[in-house]
C-alpha positions in Angstrom: 31.0 -37.3 -29.7 33.9 -36.2 -31.8 31.7 -33.7 -33.6 30.5 -32.3 -30.3 34.1 -31.8 -29.0 35.0 -30.2 -32.3 32.0 -27.8 -32.0 33.0 -26.9 -28.4 36.6 -26.3 -29.4 35.4 -24.1 -32.3 33.1 -22.1 -29.9 36.0 -21.7 -27.4 38.4 -20.4 -30.2 35.8 -17.9 -31.3 35.2 -16.7 -27.7 39.0 -16.2 -27.3 39.1 -14.3 -30.5 36.2 -12.1 -29.4 37.9 -11.4 -26.1 41.2 -10.4 -27.8 39.4 -8.1 -30.3 37.0 -6.5 -27.8 39.0 -6.3 -24.5 37.2 -3.1 -23.4 33.7 -4.6 -23.9 34.7 -7.7 -22.1 36.1 -5.7 -19.2 32.9 -3.7 -19.0 30.7 -6.8 -19.0 32.8 -8.4 -16.4 32.7 -5.4 -14.2 28.9 -5.1 -14.6 28.4 -8.8 -13.7 30.8 -8.4 -10.7 28.8 -5.4 -9.4 25.5 -7.1 -9.8 26.8 -10.2 -7.9 28.2 -7.9 -5.1 25.0 -5.9 -4.9 22.9 -9.1 -4.7 25.0 -10.5 -1.9 25.0 -7.2 0.0 21.2 -6.8 -0.5 20.6 -10.3 1.0 22.4 -9.7 4.3 20.1 -9.5 7.2 20.3 -8.3 10.8 20.8 -11.2 13.3 18.3 -10.8 16.1 14.9 -9.1 15.9 13.3 -10.4 19.2 14.3 -7.3 21.2 13.5 -4.8 18.5 10.3 -2.7 18.5 8.5 -1.4 15.4 5.7 1.1 15.4 3.4 1.0 12.4 0.7 3.6 11.5 -2.5 2.8 9.6 -3.0 -0.8 10.8 -6.8 -1.0 10.5 -6.5 -2.7 7.1 -4.3 -3.0 4.0 -0.5 -2.8 4.1 -0.2 -1.8 7.7 -2.5 -4.6 8.9 -0.6 -7.3 7.0 2.8 -5.9 7.9 1.9 -5.9 11.6 0.9 -9.6 11.4 4.1 -10.6 9.5 6.5 -8.7 11.7 4.8 -10.2 14.8 5.4 -13.7 13.4 9.0 -12.8 12.9 9.4 -12.0 16.5 9.5 -8.2 16.4 7.9 -6.3 19.2 5.1 -4.8 17.2 3.1 -1.7 18.3 0.3 -1.2 15.7 -1.5 2.1 15.5 -5.1 1.9 14.4 -7.5 4.7 13.7 -10.5 2.9 15.2 -11.1 0.6 18.2 -12.6 -2.0 15.8 -9.5 -2.0 13.7 -7.4 -2.6 16.9 -9.7 -5.4 18.1 -9.7 -7.2 14.8 -5.9 -7.1 14.5 -5.5 -8.5 18.1 -8.0 -11.2 17.3 -5.8 -12.6 14.4 -2.5 -12.3 16.2 -1.8 -12.6 19.9 -1.8 -10.6 23.1 1.9 -10.0 22.6 1.1 -7.6 19.8 0.4 -4.1 21.2 -2.0 -1.7 19.7 -2.7 2.0 20.2 -5.4 4.3 18.8 -3.8 7.1 16.7 -5.2 9.9 14.6 -2.1 11.4 12.8 -3.8 14.7 12.3 -4.3 15.2 16.1 -1.2 16.4 18.0 -2.6 15.1 21.3 -3.2 11.7 19.9 0.4 11.6 18.5 1.8 12.7 21.9 -0.2 9.9 23.7 1.2 7.3 21.2 4.8 8.5 21.7 4.4 8.3 25.5 3.0 4.8 25.2 5.8 3.6 22.8 8.5 5.2 25.1 7.1 3.2 28.1 7.1 0.0 26.1 10.5 0.3 24.5 12.4 1.7 27.6 16.1 2.1 27.2 16.2 0.2 23.9 14.4 2.9 21.9 12.4 2.4 18.8 14.0 0.3 16.0 11.5 0.9 13.3 8.9 3.5 12.4 6.6 2.7 9.4 4.6 5.7 8.3 1.8 3.9 6.4 -1.4 5.8 7.3 -2.9 7.6 4.4 -5.9 8.5 2.3 -6.5 9.2 -1.4 -9.8 11.1 -1.7 -10.7 13.8 -2.6 -9.0 13.3 -5.9 -10.1 14.6 -9.4 -9.6 17.4 -11.9 -8.0 20.3 -10.1 -10.7 22.9 -10.7 -13.3 20.6 -9.1 -11.5 21.0 -5.8 -11.2 23.6 -3.1 -8.7 24.2 -0.3 -10.5 22.0 2.2 -10.2 19.1 -0.2 -6.4 19.5 -0.4 -6.1 19.9 3.4 -8.1 16.7 4.0 -5.4 14.6 2.2 -2.3 16.7 3.0 -3.0 16.7 6.7 -2.9 12.9 6.8 -0.4 11.9 4.2 2.2 14.6 4.6 1.7 16.9 7.7 0.7 14.0 9.9 3.6 11.8 8.7 6.1 14.6 9.3 4.7 15.3 12.8 4.7 11.6 13.8 8.3 11.2 12.5 9.6 14.3 14.4 8.0 13.2 17.6 9.5 9.7 17.4 13.0 10.7 16.2 14.5 10.8 19.8 13.4 7.1 20.3 14.7 6.2 16.8 18.1 7.9 17.4 18.4 6.0 20.7 18.1 2.7 18.9 19.9 3.8 15.7 16.7 2.6 14.0 14.9 2.9 10.6 12.2 5.0 9.2 10.1 3.5 6.4 7.8 6.0 4.6 5.1 4.9 2.2 5.0 7.2 -0.8 3.6 6.2 -4.2 4.4 6.1 -7.9 2.2 9.1 -7.9 4.8 10.9 -5.9 7.1 10.5 -8.9 4.6 11.1 -11.6 1.6 13.4 -10.9 -1.4 12.4 -12.9 -4.4 13.3 -10.7 -5.6 16.5 -9.2 -5.9 16.9 -5.5 -3.7 16.5 -2.5 -2.7 12.9 -3.1 0.1 13.4 -5.6 1.3 16.5 -3.8 1.4 14.7 -0.5 3.4 11.7 -1.9 5.8 14.0 -3.7 6.3 15.8 -0.3 6.9 12.4 1.4 9.7 11.7 -1.2 11.3 15.1 -0.5 10.9 14.9 3.3 12.4 11.3 3.3 15.4 12.4 1.2 16.1 15.3 3.6 15.6 13.2 6.6 17.9 10.4 5.3 20.7 12.8 4.7 20.3 14.5 8.1 20.0 11.2 10.1 22.9 9.3 8.5 25.2 10.8 11.1 23.1 9.3 13.9 22.8 5.8 12.4 19.2 6.2 11.5 18.3 4.8 8.0 15.4 6.0 5.9 13.7 4.1 3.1 10.9 5.0 0.8 8.2 2.6 -0.5 6.8 3.5 -3.9 3.8 1.2 -4.5 2.0 1.0 -7.8 -1.8 0.3 -7.8 -3.0 -2.3 -5.2 -6.5 -3.3 -4.0 -6.8 -1.6 -0.6 -9.2 0.7 1.1 -7.4 3.7 -0.5 -8.2 2.4 -4.0 -11.7 1.4 -3.2 -13.9 2.2 -6.3 -16.9 2.8 -4.1 -15.1 5.4 -2.0 -13.6 7.1 -5.0 -16.8 7.2 -7.1 -18.8 8.4 -4.1 -16.4 11.3 -3.6 -16.3 12.1 -7.4 -20.1 12.3 -7.4 -19.9 14.8 -4.5 -17.4 16.9 -6.3 -19.3 16.9 -9.6 -22.7 17.7 -8.0 -21.3 20.8 -6.2 -19.6 22.3 -9.3 -20.6 25.7 -10.5 -22.7 25.5 -13.8 -20.0 27.2 -15.8 -17.4 24.6 -14.7 -19.7 21.8 -15.6 -20.4 23.3 -18.9 -16.7 23.6 -19.7 -16.3 19.8 -19.2 -19.6 18.7 -20.8 -22.4 16.5 -19.6 -20.8 13.3 -20.9 -17.4 14.0 -19.4 -18.3 12.7 -15.9 -19.6 9.4 -17.2 -16.4 8.9 -19.3 -14.2 9.8 -16.4 -15.9 7.2 -14.1 -15.6 4.5 -16.8 -11.9 5.2 -17.3 -11.4 5.2 -13.5 -13.1 1.8 -13.2 -11.1 0.4 -16.1 -7.8 1.7 -14.8 -8.4 0.4 -11.3 -9.6 -3.0 -12.5 -6.6 -3.3 -14.9 -3.8 -2.0 -12.7 -4.8 -2.8 -9.1 -3.0 -5.9 -7.8 -4.7 -8.0 -5.1 -1.4 -9.3 -3.8 -0.5 -6.6 -1.3 2.4 -8.8 0.0 4.5 -7.3 -2.8 4.4 -4.1 -0.8 4.9 -5.6 2.7 7.8 -7.6 1.4 9.5 -4.3 0.6 8.7 -2.9 4.0 10.0 -6.0 5.7 13.3 -5.9 3.7 13.7 -2.2 4.7 13.5 -3.3 8.4 15.4 -6.6 8.4 18.1 -5.9 5.8 21.6 -5.0 7.1 21.8 -2.5 4.3 18.2 -1.3 3.4 17.6 0.3 0.0 16.8 3.9 -0.3 13.8 3.3 -2.5 11.6 0.3 -3.2 9.3 0.1 -6.3 6.5 -2.3 -5.4 4.4 -4.0 -8.1 5.0 -4.7 -11.7 3.1 -1.7 -12.9 5.4 0.5 -10.8 8.6 -1.2 -12.0 7.7 -1.5 -15.7 5.5 1.5 -16.4 5.0 4.3 -13.9 8.6 4.6 -12.6 10.2 4.4 -16.0 7.7 6.9 -17.3 8.6 9.3 -14.5 12.2 9.4 -16.0 10.9 10.2 -19.5 10.8 13.8 -20.8 7.7 15.6 -19.6 6.3 15.9 -23.1 6.3 12.1 -23.4 4.6 11.6 -20.0 2.0 14.3 -20.9 1.2 12.6 -24.1 0.8 9.2 -22.5 -1.4 10.4 -19.7 -3.5 12.5 -22.2 -4.4 9.2 -24.0 -5.8 7.8 -20.7 -8.2 10.6 -19.6 -11.2 11.9 -21.5 -11.0 15.3 -23.2 -13.2 18.1 -21.7 -15.8 19.6 -24.1 -14.4 23.1 -23.4 -11.0 22.2 -24.8 -12.5 21.7 -28.3 -14.0 25.2 -28.1 -10.6 26.6 -27.1 -8.9 24.9 -30.0 -11.5 26.1 -32.4 -11.3 29.7 -31.2 -7.5 29.6 -31.5 -7.7 28.3 -35.0 -10.1 31.1 -35.9 -7.8 33.7 -34.3 -4.9 32.5 -36.3 
C-alpha cells in the first residue's frame, strides 16, 4: 500500500512538473477537451415535441426513405411519404399505420410535384412543413465517360439534381412558414468523383445547391443539412441493375471505342465492380437514417453527416488529399484500358 501511494505521489509530481514546463501545450489540450465536451453536449440537444410537426420524404418505395418514414412515424412525426409507385405506397402503409400519409411523386414531372405540394399544404395547414427530406435518386447509367451519351447524363441528373432542386423550390414557402429543415441526400461521390456519368455530377451539384440554400435560408430560420453516405446495400447499388446497364453500354459502343479498351477490359471492370460492391456495401442502412433523424430532431443539426465507416475513414479523408494522391489511389482500383498501353508506347517512341 505504501509503495502504491509512493507511486501515485511520484506520478503527481511528474504531472505537475510537466504542466509547469509545458503550459502552452496543457492550455491547448485543455481547450480542445473543453470544446469537444461543449460540442458533444450541444449536439445531443433535441427539439421537445414532434407530434405536431410534418415531414415530407421523397423516394420511400425502398431503402433509406422507406426506413426513415417508418422510424419517424414511430417517433410521432406527421409523415407524408412520397413513393414513385402505387405498390411502394401500399407496402409502406401495410407495415405502418393509416396515420402515415403517402403520395405518388415523380420528381422529374412538374405536374406531379405540384400535386404533391398541394396535398402537403392541405395536410399541414397553418403549421407549414417542418422537414423536407430529398432522398429520391438513381445511380445508373454509370461507367467510363466515353461509353455514355447525353441522354445517359440526363436520366440521372434529372432525378438526382434537377428534380431535387424543383421539389425544394416548390416546398420552400411551406418550410419558411414552419422555420423547418431541409435534408438533402448527397454522397461521398459528390466529394470525390470516381465514376463517369451523371451520378457524381448530380451529387456534387446537391452539395453546392445545399450550401447555397443554407446560406440564403438562415435568415428565415430554415436549416439545411447534407447527408453523405458511403456504400450501402440498396436498390441504387444493386449489382444486377448496374451490370445490366453496363452490358447495355458496352454492347452499343462503336468498334473503335471497344478496341481502345480491349476485349478483356469489360470482364475486368465487372469483376472489380462486384468486388468493390461486396467489400464496401454495408447492409446496415440505419447508419444513414440515424443521420437523417438527427438532422430533423436535433436542436442544432449539423451541416454535413458522413454516414458509414468507409465514408468516414476512407472516402471523405481521401477527398481532402491532393488530387494526385486521389488519382493514384483510384487508378489502382480500376483496370487499365488496352489503348493506354499503346499511347504510352507511342509517346516513348516519339521521345
